[in-house]
Structures are given as C-alpha cells and as structure tokens.
PDB file of all heavy atoms in Angstrom:
ATOM      1  N   MET A   1     -17.168   7.669  24.175  1.00  0.00           N
ATOM      2  CA  MET A   1     -17.130   6.871  22.958  1.00  0.00           C
ATOM      3  C   MET A   1     -16.109   7.478  22.012  1.00  0.00           C
ATOM      4  O   MET A   1     -16.056   8.655  21.734  1.00  0.00           O
ATOM      5  CB  MET A   1     -18.492   6.855  22.290  1.00  0.00           C
ATOM      6  CG  MET A   1     -18.387   6.116  20.940  1.00  0.00           C
ATOM      7  SD  MET A   1     -19.872   6.256  19.967  1.00  0.00           S
ATOM      8  CE  MET A   1     -20.961   5.127  20.780  1.00  0.00           C
ATOM      9  N   TYR A   2     -15.199   6.590  21.521  1.00  0.00           N
ATOM     10  CA  TYR A   2     -14.195   7.028  20.577  1.00  0.00           C
ATOM     11  C   TYR A   2     -14.791   7.044  19.164  1.00  0.00           C
ATOM     12  O   TYR A   2     -15.611   6.224  18.800  1.00  0.00           O
ATOM     13  CB  TYR A   2     -13.009   6.087  20.618  1.00  0.00           C
ATOM     14  CG  TYR A   2     -12.150   6.243  21.843  1.00  0.00           C
ATOM     15  CD1 TYR A   2     -12.391   5.572  23.022  1.00  0.00           C
ATOM     16  CD2 TYR A   2     -11.070   7.131  21.799  1.00  0.00           C
ATOM     17  CE1 TYR A   2     -11.606   5.767  24.159  1.00  0.00           C
ATOM     18  CE2 TYR A   2     -10.287   7.371  22.934  1.00  0.00           C
ATOM     19  CZ  TYR A   2     -10.561   6.682  24.105  1.00  0.00           C
ATOM     20  OH  TYR A   2      -9.830   6.880  25.208  1.00  0.00           O
ATOM     21  N   VAL A   3     -14.310   7.991  18.397  1.00  0.00           N
ATOM     22  CA  VAL A   3     -14.683   8.142  16.985  1.00  0.00           C
ATOM     23  C   VAL A   3     -13.456   8.508  16.210  1.00  0.00           C
ATOM     24  O   VAL A   3     -12.387   8.755  16.782  1.00  0.00           O
ATOM     25  CB  VAL A   3     -15.778   9.254  16.814  1.00  0.00           C
ATOM     26  CG1 VAL A   3     -17.082   8.929  17.555  1.00  0.00           C
ATOM     27  CG2 VAL A   3     -15.251  10.616  17.285  1.00  0.00           C
ATOM     28  N   TYR A   4     -13.587   8.549  14.893  1.00  0.00           N
ATOM     29  CA  TYR A   4     -12.471   9.031  14.079  1.00  0.00           C
ATOM     30  C   TYR A   4     -12.937  10.115  13.136  1.00  0.00           C
ATOM     31  O   TYR A   4     -14.079  10.099  12.732  1.00  0.00           O
ATOM     32  CB  TYR A   4     -11.724   7.944  13.380  1.00  0.00           C
ATOM     33  CG  TYR A   4     -12.386   7.194  12.257  1.00  0.00           C
ATOM     34  CD1 TYR A   4     -12.244   7.577  10.956  1.00  0.00           C
ATOM     35  CD2 TYR A   4     -13.184   6.092  12.502  1.00  0.00           C
ATOM     36  CE1 TYR A   4     -12.853   6.950   9.952  1.00  0.00           C
ATOM     37  CE2 TYR A   4     -13.838   5.435  11.495  1.00  0.00           C
ATOM     38  CZ  TYR A   4     -13.629   5.842  10.227  1.00  0.00           C
ATOM     39  OH  TYR A   4     -14.279   5.155   9.197  1.00  0.00           O
ATOM     40  N   ILE A   5     -12.093  11.035  12.829  1.00  0.00           N
ATOM     41  CA  ILE A   5     -12.383  12.141  11.927  1.00  0.00           C
ATOM     42  C   ILE A   5     -11.253  12.235  10.934  1.00  0.00           C
ATOM     43  O   ILE A   5     -10.144  11.813  11.152  1.00  0.00           O
ATOM     44  CB  ILE A   5     -12.538  13.509  12.678  1.00  0.00           C
ATOM     45  CG1 ILE A   5     -11.227  13.830  13.416  1.00  0.00           C
ATOM     46  CG2 ILE A   5     -13.722  13.425  13.624  1.00  0.00           C
ATOM     47  CD1 ILE A   5     -11.241  15.235  14.002  1.00  0.00           C
ATOM     48  N   LYS A   6     -11.605  12.742   9.715  1.00  0.00           N
ATOM     49  CA  LYS A   6     -10.570  13.061   8.761  1.00  0.00           C
ATOM     50  C   LYS A   6     -10.025  14.446   9.095  1.00  0.00           C
ATOM     51  O   LYS A   6     -10.656  15.456   8.859  1.00  0.00           O
ATOM     52  CB  LYS A   6     -11.127  13.052   7.336  1.00  0.00           C
ATOM     53  CG  LYS A   6     -10.068  13.171   6.289  1.00  0.00           C
ATOM     54  CD  LYS A   6     -10.638  13.011   4.862  1.00  0.00           C
ATOM     55  CE  LYS A   6      -9.493  13.031   3.856  1.00  0.00           C
ATOM     56  NZ  LYS A   6     -10.013  12.847   2.485  1.00  0.00           N
ATOM     57  N   SER A   7      -8.880  14.423   9.724  1.00  0.00           N
ATOM     58  CA  SER A   7      -8.346  15.647  10.282  1.00  0.00           C
ATOM     59  C   SER A   7      -7.506  16.469   9.289  1.00  0.00           C
ATOM     60  O   SER A   7      -7.376  17.699   9.438  1.00  0.00           O
ATOM     61  CB  SER A   7      -7.484  15.363  11.522  1.00  0.00           C
ATOM     62  OG  SER A   7      -6.543  14.347  11.258  1.00  0.00           O
ATOM     63  N   GLU A   8      -6.968  15.812   8.304  1.00  0.00           N
ATOM     64  CA  GLU A   8      -6.220  16.435   7.207  1.00  0.00           C
ATOM     65  C   GLU A   8      -6.332  15.534   5.988  1.00  0.00           C
ATOM     66  O   GLU A   8      -6.677  14.365   6.142  1.00  0.00           O
ATOM     67  CB  GLU A   8      -4.741  16.550   7.564  1.00  0.00           C
ATOM     68  CG  GLU A   8      -4.440  17.430   8.761  1.00  0.00           C
ATOM     69  CD  GLU A   8      -2.908  17.424   9.079  1.00  0.00           C
ATOM     70  OE1 GLU A   8      -2.086  17.035   8.236  1.00  0.00           O
ATOM     71  OE2 GLU A   8      -2.561  17.840  10.213  1.00  0.00           O
ATOM     72  N   PRO A   9      -5.979  16.002   4.847  1.00  0.00           N
ATOM     73  CA  PRO A   9      -5.962  15.103   3.673  1.00  0.00           C
ATOM     74  C   PRO A   9      -5.029  13.900   3.931  1.00  0.00           C
ATOM     75  O   PRO A   9      -3.852  14.145   4.329  1.00  0.00           O
ATOM     76  CB  PRO A   9      -5.488  15.978   2.536  1.00  0.00           C
ATOM     77  CG  PRO A   9      -5.859  17.380   2.950  1.00  0.00           C
ATOM     78  CD  PRO A   9      -5.689  17.403   4.421  1.00  0.00           C
ATOM     79  N   GLY A  10      -5.535  12.689   3.842  1.00  0.00           N
ATOM     80  CA  GLY A  10      -4.727  11.517   4.047  1.00  0.00           C
ATOM     81  C   GLY A  10      -4.373  11.220   5.509  1.00  0.00           C
ATOM     82  O   GLY A  10      -3.569  10.355   5.780  1.00  0.00           O
ATOM     83  N   LEU A  11      -5.137  11.844   6.462  1.00  0.00           N
ATOM     84  CA  LEU A  11      -4.874  11.600   7.875  1.00  0.00           C
ATOM     85  C   LEU A  11      -6.180  11.507   8.663  1.00  0.00           C
ATOM     86  O   LEU A  11      -6.990  12.399   8.559  1.00  0.00           O
ATOM     87  CB  LEU A  11      -3.994  12.713   8.515  1.00  0.00           C
ATOM     88  CG  LEU A  11      -3.622  12.503   9.959  1.00  0.00           C
ATOM     89  CD1 LEU A  11      -2.617  11.355  10.068  1.00  0.00           C
ATOM     90  CD2 LEU A  11      -3.042  13.773  10.543  1.00  0.00           C
ATOM     91  N   TRP A  12      -6.390  10.386   9.363  1.00  0.00           N
ATOM     92  CA  TRP A  12      -7.559  10.143  10.189  1.00  0.00           C
ATOM     93  C   TRP A  12      -7.119  10.099  11.579  1.00  0.00           C
ATOM     94  O   TRP A  12      -6.227   9.382  11.952  1.00  0.00           O
ATOM     95  CB  TRP A  12      -8.248   8.899   9.723  1.00  0.00           C
ATOM     96  CG  TRP A  12      -8.972   9.011   8.436  1.00  0.00           C
ATOM     97  CD1 TRP A  12     -10.301   9.255   8.234  1.00  0.00           C
ATOM     98  CD2 TRP A  12      -8.412   8.949   7.117  1.00  0.00           C
ATOM     99  NE1 TRP A  12     -10.616   9.338   6.944  1.00  0.00           N
ATOM    100  CE2 TRP A  12      -9.425   9.146   6.181  1.00  0.00           C
ATOM    101  CE3 TRP A  12      -7.117   8.717   6.631  1.00  0.00           C
ATOM    102  CZ2 TRP A  12      -9.205   9.141   4.804  1.00  0.00           C
ATOM    103  CZ3 TRP A  12      -6.907   8.741   5.262  1.00  0.00           C
ATOM    104  CH2 TRP A  12      -7.973   8.954   4.407  1.00  0.00           C
ATOM    105  N   THR A  13      -7.793  10.833  12.478  1.00  0.00           N
ATOM    106  CA  THR A  13      -7.414  10.931  13.880  1.00  0.00           C
ATOM    107  C   THR A  13      -8.496  10.269  14.690  1.00  0.00           C
ATOM    108  O   THR A  13      -9.718  10.604  14.550  1.00  0.00           O
ATOM    109  CB  THR A  13      -7.230  12.396  14.297  1.00  0.00           C
ATOM    110  OG1 THR A  13      -6.162  12.950  13.488  1.00  0.00           O
ATOM    111  CG2 THR A  13      -6.828  12.495  15.756  1.00  0.00           C
ATOM    112  N   VAL A  14      -8.073   9.396  15.591  1.00  0.00           N
ATOM    113  CA  VAL A  14      -8.992   8.767  16.544  1.00  0.00           C
ATOM    114  C   VAL A  14      -8.976   9.541  17.848  1.00  0.00           C
ATOM    115  O   VAL A  14      -7.928  10.052  18.261  1.00  0.00           O
ATOM    116  CB  VAL A  14      -8.545   7.318  16.804  1.00  0.00           C
ATOM    117  CG1 VAL A  14      -9.351   6.700  17.951  1.00  0.00           C
ATOM    118  CG2 VAL A  14      -8.623   6.458  15.540  1.00  0.00           C
ATOM    119  N   GLY A  15     -10.143   9.674  18.440  1.00  0.00           N
ATOM    120  CA  GLY A  15     -10.215  10.433  19.691  1.00  0.00           C
ATOM    121  C   GLY A  15     -11.628  10.461  20.193  1.00  0.00           C
ATOM    122  O   GLY A  15     -12.487   9.717  19.765  1.00  0.00           O
ATOM    123  N   PHE A  16     -11.927  11.346  21.117  1.00  0.00           N
ATOM    124  CA  PHE A  16     -13.249  11.485  21.667  1.00  0.00           C
ATOM    125  C   PHE A  16     -13.533  12.962  21.979  1.00  0.00           C
ATOM    126  O   PHE A  16     -12.616  13.755  22.153  1.00  0.00           O
ATOM    127  CB  PHE A  16     -13.424  10.654  22.888  1.00  0.00           C
ATOM    128  CG  PHE A  16     -12.627  11.077  24.075  1.00  0.00           C
ATOM    129  CD1 PHE A  16     -13.169  11.959  25.035  1.00  0.00           C
ATOM    130  CD2 PHE A  16     -11.347  10.630  24.230  1.00  0.00           C
ATOM    131  CE1 PHE A  16     -12.437  12.317  26.149  1.00  0.00           C
ATOM    132  CE2 PHE A  16     -10.599  10.996  25.326  1.00  0.00           C
ATOM    133  CZ  PHE A  16     -11.110  11.871  26.296  1.00  0.00           C
ATOM    134  N   TYR A  17     -14.775  13.295  22.010  1.00  0.00           N
ATOM    135  CA  TYR A  17     -15.236  14.601  22.376  1.00  0.00           C
ATOM    136  C   TYR A  17     -15.574  14.625  23.858  1.00  0.00           C
ATOM    137  O   TYR A  17     -16.417  13.784  24.306  1.00  0.00           O
ATOM    138  CB  TYR A  17     -16.396  15.062  21.560  1.00  0.00           C
ATOM    139  CG  TYR A  17     -16.098  15.418  20.122  1.00  0.00           C
ATOM    140  CD1 TYR A  17     -16.286  14.467  19.103  1.00  0.00           C
ATOM    141  CD2 TYR A  17     -15.500  16.606  19.796  1.00  0.00           C
ATOM    142  CE1 TYR A  17     -15.967  14.791  17.815  1.00  0.00           C
ATOM    143  CE2 TYR A  17     -15.198  16.937  18.466  1.00  0.00           C
ATOM    144  CZ  TYR A  17     -15.403  16.033  17.499  1.00  0.00           C
ATOM    145  OH  TYR A  17     -15.084  16.326  16.205  1.00  0.00           O
ATOM    146  N   ALA A  18     -14.990  15.542  24.616  1.00  0.00           N
ATOM    147  CA  ALA A  18     -15.365  15.666  26.076  1.00  0.00           C
ATOM    148  C   ALA A  18     -16.784  16.276  26.123  1.00  0.00           C
ATOM    149  O   ALA A  18     -17.277  16.824  25.177  1.00  0.00           O
ATOM    150  CB  ALA A  18     -14.325  16.601  26.702  1.00  0.00           C
ATOM    151  N   PRO A  19     -17.391  16.163  27.305  1.00  0.00           N
ATOM    152  CA  PRO A  19     -18.741  16.748  27.449  1.00  0.00           C
ATOM    153  C   PRO A  19     -18.780  18.213  27.115  1.00  0.00           C
ATOM    154  O   PRO A  19     -19.846  18.696  26.669  1.00  0.00           O
ATOM    155  CB  PRO A  19     -19.066  16.484  28.940  1.00  0.00           C
ATOM    156  CG  PRO A  19     -18.264  15.264  29.277  1.00  0.00           C
ATOM    157  CD  PRO A  19     -16.996  15.376  28.463  1.00  0.00           C
ATOM    158  N   ASN A  20     -17.709  18.911  27.251  1.00  0.00           N
ATOM    159  CA  ASN A  20     -17.692  20.331  26.916  1.00  0.00           C
ATOM    160  C   ASN A  20     -17.443  20.621  25.492  1.00  0.00           C
ATOM    161  O   ASN A  20     -17.343  21.756  25.027  1.00  0.00           O
ATOM    162  CB  ASN A  20     -16.657  21.103  27.784  1.00  0.00           C
ATOM    163  CG  ASN A  20     -15.232  20.714  27.486  1.00  0.00           C
ATOM    164  OD1 ASN A  20     -14.980  19.840  26.599  1.00  0.00           O
ATOM    165  ND2 ASN A  20     -14.306  21.321  28.166  1.00  0.00           N
ATOM    166  N   GLY A  21     -17.369  19.516  24.644  1.00  0.00           N
ATOM    167  CA  GLY A  21     -17.152  19.670  23.219  1.00  0.00           C
ATOM    168  C   GLY A  21     -15.702  19.711  22.799  1.00  0.00           C
ATOM    169  O   GLY A  21     -15.443  19.722  21.562  1.00  0.00           O
ATOM    170  N   GLU A  22     -14.766  19.643  23.734  1.00  0.00           N
ATOM    171  CA  GLU A  22     -13.341  19.649  23.390  1.00  0.00           C
ATOM    172  C   GLU A  22     -12.936  18.317  22.744  1.00  0.00           C
ATOM    173  O   GLU A  22     -13.239  17.238  23.266  1.00  0.00           O
ATOM    174  CB  GLU A  22     -12.539  19.907  24.631  1.00  0.00           C
ATOM    175  CG  GLU A  22     -11.062  19.926  24.413  1.00  0.00           C
ATOM    176  CD  GLU A  22     -10.246  20.134  25.722  1.00  0.00           C
ATOM    177  OE1 GLU A  22     -10.851  20.458  26.761  1.00  0.00           O
ATOM    178  OE2 GLU A  22      -9.020  19.926  25.658  1.00  0.00           O
ATOM    179  N   TRP A  23     -12.202  18.397  21.610  1.00  0.00           N
ATOM    180  CA  TRP A  23     -11.672  17.208  20.934  1.00  0.00           C
ATOM    181  C   TRP A  23     -10.406  16.742  21.666  1.00  0.00           C
ATOM    182  O   TRP A  23      -9.538  17.497  21.925  1.00  0.00           O
ATOM    183  CB  TRP A  23     -11.412  17.554  19.486  1.00  0.00           C
ATOM    184  CG  TRP A  23     -10.717  16.444  18.735  1.00  0.00           C
ATOM    185  CD1 TRP A  23      -9.442  16.506  18.251  1.00  0.00           C
ATOM    186  CD2 TRP A  23     -11.222  15.176  18.362  1.00  0.00           C
ATOM    187  NE1 TRP A  23      -9.152  15.303  17.551  1.00  0.00           N
ATOM    188  CE2 TRP A  23     -10.264  14.487  17.677  1.00  0.00           C
ATOM    189  CE3 TRP A  23     -12.445  14.525  18.604  1.00  0.00           C
ATOM    190  CZ2 TRP A  23     -10.441  13.202  17.141  1.00  0.00           C
ATOM    191  CZ3 TRP A  23     -12.608  13.235  18.087  1.00  0.00           C
ATOM    192  CH2 TRP A  23     -11.631  12.579  17.390  1.00  0.00           C
ATOM    193  N   ASN A  24     -10.377  15.440  21.965  1.00  0.00           N
ATOM    194  CA  ASN A  24      -9.189  14.806  22.588  1.00  0.00           C
ATOM    195  C   ASN A  24      -8.641  13.725  21.699  1.00  0.00           C
ATOM    196  O   ASN A  24      -9.186  12.635  21.698  1.00  0.00           O
ATOM    197  CB  ASN A  24      -9.608  14.241  23.958  1.00  0.00           C
ATOM    198  CG  ASN A  24     -10.030  15.309  24.949  1.00  0.00           C
ATOM    199  OD1 ASN A  24      -9.166  15.860  25.614  1.00  0.00           O
ATOM    200  ND2 ASN A  24     -11.303  15.587  25.016  1.00  0.00           N
ATOM    201  N   PRO A  25      -7.577  13.970  20.961  1.00  0.00           N
ATOM    202  CA  PRO A  25      -7.022  12.969  20.055  1.00  0.00           C
ATOM    203  C   PRO A  25      -6.311  11.822  20.783  1.00  0.00           C
ATOM    204  O   PRO A  25      -5.729  12.053  21.890  1.00  0.00           O
ATOM    205  CB  PRO A  25      -6.064  13.735  19.208  1.00  0.00           C
ATOM    206  CG  PRO A  25      -5.663  14.969  20.082  1.00  0.00           C
ATOM    207  CD  PRO A  25      -6.882  15.267  20.939  1.00  0.00           C
ATOM    208  N   GLU A  26      -6.386  10.665  20.214  1.00  0.00           N
ATOM    209  CA  GLU A  26      -5.697   9.491  20.838  1.00  0.00           C
ATOM    210  C   GLU A  26      -4.651   8.939  19.906  1.00  0.00           C
ATOM    211  O   GLU A  26      -3.563   8.557  20.401  1.00  0.00           O
ATOM    212  CB  GLU A  26      -6.841   8.414  21.114  1.00  0.00           C
ATOM    213  CG  GLU A  26      -6.327   7.220  21.918  1.00  0.00           C
ATOM    214  CD  GLU A  26      -5.714   6.101  21.065  1.00  0.00           C
ATOM    215  OE1 GLU A  26      -6.007   6.045  19.879  1.00  0.00           O
ATOM    216  OE2 GLU A  26      -4.976   5.341  21.644  1.00  0.00           O
ATOM    217  N   SER A  27      -4.905   8.912  18.608  1.00  0.00           N
ATOM    218  CA  SER A  27      -3.898   8.365  17.678  1.00  0.00           C
ATOM    219  C   SER A  27      -4.229   8.849  16.266  1.00  0.00           C
ATOM    220  O   SER A  27      -5.391   9.210  15.980  1.00  0.00           O
ATOM    221  CB  SER A  27      -3.880   6.856  17.684  1.00  0.00           C
ATOM    222  OG  SER A  27      -5.148   6.266  17.380  1.00  0.00           O
ATOM    223  N   ASP A  28      -3.188   8.802  15.397  1.00  0.00           N
ATOM    224  CA  ASP A  28      -3.408   9.172  13.934  1.00  0.00           C
ATOM    225  C   ASP A  28      -3.135   7.941  13.082  1.00  0.00           C
ATOM    226  O   ASP A  28      -2.307   7.133  13.372  1.00  0.00           O
ATOM    227  CB  ASP A  28      -2.382  10.322  13.570  1.00  0.00           C
ATOM    228  CG  ASP A  28      -2.709  11.605  14.193  1.00  0.00           C
ATOM    229  OD1 ASP A  28      -3.928  11.973  14.328  1.00  0.00           O
ATOM    230  OD2 ASP A  28      -1.802  12.282  14.634  1.00  0.00           O
ATOM    231  N   HIS A  29      -3.826   7.929  11.916  1.00  0.00           N
ATOM    232  CA  HIS A  29      -3.731   6.784  10.999  1.00  0.00           C
ATOM    233  C   HIS A  29      -3.748   7.336   9.604  1.00  0.00           C
ATOM    234  O   HIS A  29      -4.380   8.361   9.300  1.00  0.00           O
ATOM    235  CB  HIS A  29      -4.930   5.826  11.195  1.00  0.00           C
ATOM    236  CG  HIS A  29      -4.967   5.349  12.638  1.00  0.00           C
ATOM    237  ND1 HIS A  29      -4.317   4.200  13.044  1.00  0.00           N
ATOM    238  CD2 HIS A  29      -5.549   5.883  13.740  1.00  0.00           C
ATOM    239  CE1 HIS A  29      -4.479   4.041  14.372  1.00  0.00           C
ATOM    240  NE2 HIS A  29      -5.268   5.070  14.779  1.00  0.00           N
ATOM    241  N   ASP A  30      -3.055   6.581   8.695  1.00  0.00           N
ATOM    242  CA  ASP A  30      -3.033   7.069   7.301  1.00  0.00           C
ATOM    243  C   ASP A  30      -4.116   6.533   6.395  1.00  0.00           C
ATOM    244  O   ASP A  30      -4.133   6.810   5.210  1.00  0.00           O
ATOM    245  CB  ASP A  30      -1.628   6.785   6.721  1.00  0.00           C
ATOM    246  CG  ASP A  30      -1.287   5.324   6.686  1.00  0.00           C
ATOM    247  OD1 ASP A  30      -2.104   4.460   7.100  1.00  0.00           O
ATOM    248  OD2 ASP A  30      -0.135   4.998   6.336  1.00  0.00           O
ATOM    249  N   ASN A  31      -5.047   5.751   7.012  1.00  0.00           N
ATOM    250  CA  ASN A  31      -6.195   5.266   6.257  1.00  0.00           C
ATOM    251  C   ASN A  31      -7.405   5.075   7.181  1.00  0.00           C
ATOM    252  O   ASN A  31      -7.226   4.830   8.403  1.00  0.00           O
ATOM    253  CB  ASN A  31      -5.857   3.988   5.431  1.00  0.00           C
ATOM    254  CG  ASN A  31      -5.502   2.856   6.316  1.00  0.00           C
ATOM    255  OD1 ASN A  31      -6.387   2.272   6.974  1.00  0.00           O
ATOM    256  ND2 ASN A  31      -4.263   2.517   6.432  1.00  0.00           N
ATOM    257  N   PRO A  32      -8.606   5.181   6.636  1.00  0.00           N
ATOM    258  CA  PRO A  32      -9.787   5.060   7.488  1.00  0.00           C
ATOM    259  C   PRO A  32      -9.995   3.641   8.056  1.00  0.00           C
ATOM    260  O   PRO A  32     -10.565   3.485   9.121  1.00  0.00           O
ATOM    261  CB  PRO A  32     -10.926   5.491   6.597  1.00  0.00           C
ATOM    262  CG  PRO A  32     -10.430   5.277   5.188  1.00  0.00           C
ATOM    263  CD  PRO A  32      -8.924   5.538   5.283  1.00  0.00           C
ATOM    264  N   LYS A  33      -9.514   2.615   7.348  1.00  0.00           N
ATOM    265  CA  LYS A  33      -9.695   1.260   7.861  1.00  0.00           C
ATOM    266  C   LYS A  33      -8.952   1.023   9.163  1.00  0.00           C
ATOM    267  O   LYS A  33      -9.548   0.508  10.136  1.00  0.00           O
ATOM    268  CB  LYS A  33      -9.188   0.247   6.811  1.00  0.00           C
ATOM    269  CG  LYS A  33      -9.321  -1.218   7.227  1.00  0.00           C
ATOM    270  CD  LYS A  33      -8.814  -2.147   6.164  1.00  0.00           C
ATOM    271  CE  LYS A  33      -8.906  -3.594   6.553  1.00  0.00           C
ATOM    272  NZ  LYS A  33      -7.994  -3.990   7.620  1.00  0.00           N
ATOM    273  N   ASP A  34      -7.693   1.492   9.273  1.00  0.00           N
ATOM    274  CA  ASP A  34      -6.974   1.363  10.502  1.00  0.00           C
ATOM    275  C   ASP A  34      -7.590   2.219  11.618  1.00  0.00           C
ATOM    276  O   ASP A  34      -7.615   1.778  12.762  1.00  0.00           O
ATOM    277  CB  ASP A  34      -5.490   1.784  10.312  1.00  0.00           C
ATOM    278  CG  ASP A  34      -4.704   0.834   9.454  1.00  0.00           C
ATOM    279  OD1 ASP A  34      -5.181  -0.337   9.233  1.00  0.00           O
ATOM    280  OD2 ASP A  34      -3.632   1.143   9.029  1.00  0.00           O
ATOM    281  N   ALA A  35      -8.055   3.420  11.243  1.00  0.00           N
ATOM    282  CA  ALA A  35      -8.692   4.229  12.230  1.00  0.00           C
ATOM    283  C   ALA A  35      -9.962   3.584  12.816  1.00  0.00           C
ATOM    284  O   ALA A  35     -10.203   3.558  13.989  1.00  0.00           O
ATOM    285  CB  ALA A  35      -9.039   5.610  11.691  1.00  0.00           C
ATOM    286  N   ALA A  36     -10.747   2.985  11.891  1.00  0.00           N
ATOM    287  CA  ALA A  36     -12.035   2.320  12.320  1.00  0.00           C
ATOM    288  C   ALA A  36     -11.690   1.096  13.224  1.00  0.00           C
ATOM    289  O   ALA A  36     -12.437   0.911  14.178  1.00  0.00           O
ATOM    290  CB  ALA A  36     -12.813   1.895  11.059  1.00  0.00           C
ATOM    291  N   GLU A  37     -10.655   0.411  12.885  1.00  0.00           N
ATOM    292  CA  GLU A  37     -10.277  -0.802  13.716  1.00  0.00           C
ATOM    293  C   GLU A  37      -9.852  -0.334  15.089  1.00  0.00           C
ATOM    294  O   GLU A  37     -10.213  -0.976  16.131  1.00  0.00           O
ATOM    295  CB  GLU A  37      -9.196  -1.578  13.023  1.00  0.00           C
ATOM    296  CG  GLU A  37      -9.682  -2.363  11.827  1.00  0.00           C
ATOM    297  CD  GLU A  37      -8.536  -3.063  11.049  1.00  0.00           C
ATOM    298  OE1 GLU A  37      -7.365  -2.941  11.469  1.00  0.00           O
ATOM    299  OE2 GLU A  37      -8.870  -3.740  10.101  1.00  0.00           O
ATOM    300  N   ARG A  38      -9.138   0.792  15.197  1.00  0.00           N
ATOM    301  CA  ARG A  38      -8.695   1.299  16.468  1.00  0.00           C
ATOM    302  C   ARG A  38      -9.877   1.722  17.305  1.00  0.00           C
ATOM    303  O   ARG A  38      -9.984   1.513  18.537  1.00  0.00           O
ATOM    304  CB  ARG A  38      -7.691   2.480  16.276  1.00  0.00           C
ATOM    305  CG  ARG A  38      -7.195   3.071  17.540  1.00  0.00           C
ATOM    306  CD  ARG A  38      -6.279   2.097  18.317  1.00  0.00           C
ATOM    307  NE  ARG A  38      -5.729   2.759  19.466  1.00  0.00           N
ATOM    308  CZ  ARG A  38      -5.262   2.178  20.544  1.00  0.00           C
ATOM    309  NH1 ARG A  38      -5.280   0.839  20.601  1.00  0.00           N
ATOM    310  NH2 ARG A  38      -4.807   2.818  21.551  1.00  0.00           N
ATOM    311  N   VAL A  39     -10.816   2.445  16.664  1.00  0.00           N
ATOM    312  CA  VAL A  39     -12.068   2.920  17.314  1.00  0.00           C
ATOM    313  C   VAL A  39     -12.837   1.696  17.886  1.00  0.00           C
ATOM    314  O   VAL A  39     -13.269   1.714  19.002  1.00  0.00           O
ATOM    315  CB  VAL A  39     -12.936   3.772  16.371  1.00  0.00           C
ATOM    316  CG1 VAL A  39     -14.356   3.932  16.920  1.00  0.00           C
ATOM    317  CG2 VAL A  39     -12.327   5.082  16.141  1.00  0.00           C
ATOM    318  N   ALA A  40     -12.973   0.685  17.063  1.00  0.00           N
ATOM    319  CA  ALA A  40     -13.680  -0.554  17.513  1.00  0.00           C
ATOM    320  C   ALA A  40     -12.994  -1.113  18.731  1.00  0.00           C
ATOM    321  O   ALA A  40     -13.655  -1.492  19.698  1.00  0.00           O
ATOM    322  CB  ALA A  40     -13.807  -1.512  16.331  1.00  0.00           C
ATOM    323  N   TRP A  41     -11.714  -1.244  18.681  1.00  0.00           N
ATOM    324  CA  TRP A  41     -10.971  -1.813  19.822  1.00  0.00           C
ATOM    325  C   TRP A  41     -11.139  -0.984  21.087  1.00  0.00           C
ATOM    326  O   TRP A  41     -11.397  -1.505  22.171  1.00  0.00           O
ATOM    327  CB  TRP A  41      -9.476  -1.949  19.462  1.00  0.00           C
ATOM    328  CG  TRP A  41      -8.677  -2.645  20.518  1.00  0.00           C
ATOM    329  CD1 TRP A  41      -8.552  -4.022  20.663  1.00  0.00           C
ATOM    330  CD2 TRP A  41      -7.975  -2.058  21.583  1.00  0.00           C
ATOM    331  NE1 TRP A  41      -7.757  -4.284  21.755  1.00  0.00           N
ATOM    332  CE2 TRP A  41      -7.381  -3.097  22.371  1.00  0.00           C
ATOM    333  CE3 TRP A  41      -7.745  -0.759  21.972  1.00  0.00           C
ATOM    334  CZ2 TRP A  41      -6.654  -2.905  23.466  1.00  0.00           C
ATOM    335  CZ3 TRP A  41      -7.011  -0.541  23.096  1.00  0.00           C
ATOM    336  CH2 TRP A  41      -6.405  -1.576  23.839  1.00  0.00           C
ATOM    337  N   LEU A  42     -10.989   0.331  20.922  1.00  0.00           N
ATOM    338  CA  LEU A  42     -11.137   1.271  22.083  1.00  0.00           C
ATOM    339  C   LEU A  42     -12.530   1.208  22.641  1.00  0.00           C
ATOM    340  O   LEU A  42     -12.674   1.406  23.884  1.00  0.00           O
ATOM    341  CB  LEU A  42     -10.771   2.693  21.734  1.00  0.00           C
ATOM    342  CG  LEU A  42      -9.259   2.916  21.423  1.00  0.00           C
ATOM    343  CD1 LEU A  42      -9.035   4.252  20.766  1.00  0.00           C
ATOM    344  CD2 LEU A  42      -8.464   2.872  22.729  1.00  0.00           C
ATOM    345  N   ASN A  43     -13.509   1.049  21.815  1.00  0.00           N
ATOM    346  CA  ASN A  43     -14.870   1.018  22.274  1.00  0.00           C
ATOM    347  C   ASN A  43     -15.291  -0.395  22.751  1.00  0.00           C
ATOM    348  O   ASN A  43     -16.491  -0.573  23.066  1.00  0.00           O
ATOM    349  CB  ASN A  43     -15.840   1.528  21.192  1.00  0.00           C
ATOM    350  CG  ASN A  43     -15.700   3.047  21.045  1.00  0.00           C
ATOM    351  OD1 ASN A  43     -15.403   3.780  21.971  1.00  0.00           O
ATOM    352  ND2 ASN A  43     -15.944   3.514  19.806  1.00  0.00           N
ATOM    353  N   GLY A  44     -14.419  -1.339  22.712  1.00  0.00           N
ATOM    354  CA  GLY A  44     -14.658  -2.646  23.191  1.00  0.00           C
ATOM    355  C   GLY A  44     -15.463  -3.561  22.284  1.00  0.00           C
ATOM    356  O   GLY A  44     -16.183  -4.431  22.755  1.00  0.00           O
ATOM    357  N   HIS A  45     -15.328  -3.329  20.965  1.00  0.00           N
ATOM    358  CA  HIS A  45     -16.033  -4.184  19.996  1.00  0.00           C
ATOM    359  C   HIS A  45     -15.118  -5.101  19.306  1.00  0.00           C
ATOM    360  O   HIS A  45     -14.047  -4.830  18.936  1.00  0.00           O
ATOM    361  CB  HIS A  45     -16.768  -3.279  19.002  1.00  0.00           C
ATOM    362  CG  HIS A  45     -17.850  -2.479  19.625  1.00  0.00           C
ATOM    363  ND1 HIS A  45     -19.086  -2.977  19.908  1.00  0.00           N
ATOM    364  CD2 HIS A  45     -17.885  -1.219  20.093  1.00  0.00           C
ATOM    365  CE1 HIS A  45     -19.789  -2.003  20.454  1.00  0.00           C
ATOM    366  NE2 HIS A  45     -19.077  -0.934  20.614  1.00  0.00           N
TER     367      HIS A  45
END
C-alpha cells in the first residue's frame, strides 16, 4: 500500500514500506493534496 509522508518542510514523498520496514520512495510533491491524489491513484482508488 502506498502512503505519503512529509519528508522535508514543503515536500511530501509518496512511497511504500517494504515488509522489512525499508522506505521505498516513488515520487515527490510540493503539497499534500497532490501527494494524496497520487497515493489514491497508485492504490487503485
């Protein structure tokens, strides 16, 4: 499942956590709305 995190001030990163807990980034966004839309698309919603 893809999620997004605030990775830096003004930067939200979309990605997923592997079963071993490793973070795997997929894309960066400058606002949480765009990150949330990307997460929804990647998760099939």
